[in-house]
C-alpha positions in Angstrom: -6.7 -0.9 25.2 -5.2 2.0 23.1 -3.5 4.6 25.4 -5.3 7.3 23.7 -8.6 5.8 24.2 -7.7 5.1 28.1 -6.7 8.7 28.3 -10.0 9.8 26.8 -11.8 7.5 28.9 -10.6 8.8 32.3 -10.5 12.3 31.3 -13.9 12.9 32.8 -14.5 16.4 32.1 -13.0 16.4 28.6 -10.5 19.0 29.2 -7.4 17.1 27.9 -5.7 16.6 31.3 -5.9 14.3 34.2 -6.3 16.2 37.5 -5.7 14.3 40.9 -9.5 13.4 41.1 -9.5 11.7 37.8 -6.3 10.0 38.5 -7.9 8.6 41.6 -10.9 7.5 39.8 -8.9 5.8 37.1 -6.6 3.9 39.7 -9.8 2.8 41.5 -11.5 1.6 38.2 -8.4 -0.1 37.2 -8.0 -1.8 40.7 -4.5 -0.4 41.2 -3.8 0.0 45.0 -2.5 3.4 46.0 -2.1 5.7 48.7 -3.0 9.4 48.0 0.6 10.4 48.9 2.0 8.3 46.3 -0.5 9.7 43.7 0.3 13.0 44.5 4.0 12.1 44.0 3.5 10.4 40.7 1.6 13.7 39.5 4.5 16.0 40.6 7.1 13.7 39.0 5.2 13.6 35.7 3.9 17.2 35.5 6.6 18.5 33.3 5.0 22.0 32.9 4.0 22.3 36.6 0.3 23.1 36.0 -0.8 20.4 38.4 -2.4 18.3 35.8 -1.2 15.5 33.4 -1.8 16.0 29.7 -1.6 13.2 27.1 2.2 13.6 26.5 3.1 13.7 30.2 0.6 10.6 30.5 2.5 8.8 27.7 5.9 9.5 29.2 4.8 8.3 32.6 3.6 5.0 31.3 6.5 4.4 29.0 9.4 5.3 31.4 12.6 3.7 30.5 13.5 0.9 32.9 17.1 1.8 33.0 16.2 5.4 34.2 17.9 6.7 37.4 15.8 7.7 40.5 16.7 11.3 39.8 16.0 11.1 36.2 12.7 12.9 35.1 11.5 9.6 33.7 11.8 7.4 36.6 8.5 8.4 37.8 6.9 4.7 38.2 9.7 3.3 39.8 10.4 6.1 42.2 6.9 6.1 43.5 7.1 2.3 44.0 10.3 2.4 45.9 9.1 5.4 48.2 7.7 3.2 50.6 4.7 5.4 51.3 
C-alpha cells in the first residue's frame, strides 16, 4: 500500500495528522504488538513540531528512518522504541 493512502486510511477524523488514538487503532488493525508507553515514545520522538500529533511528513520520516542512525539521532525513532525494553 502507498504511504499516502495508508496515512489517509488511518487519519480517522481527516485532519491531516495522527493523534495517539489514531495510532493505536492503526497498530491494532495492522496487528502490530505495542505497549502504550512505546507508542507514546514513538510519537514523542517523531513529533518534530511538538504539537502532540504526527503529520504526513513526520510519518514519512518515521517509516523511512536510516538504518545507520544513532540512538540520539532524531531519525532513530523506530530502533530506539524497539530497544527501550518497555
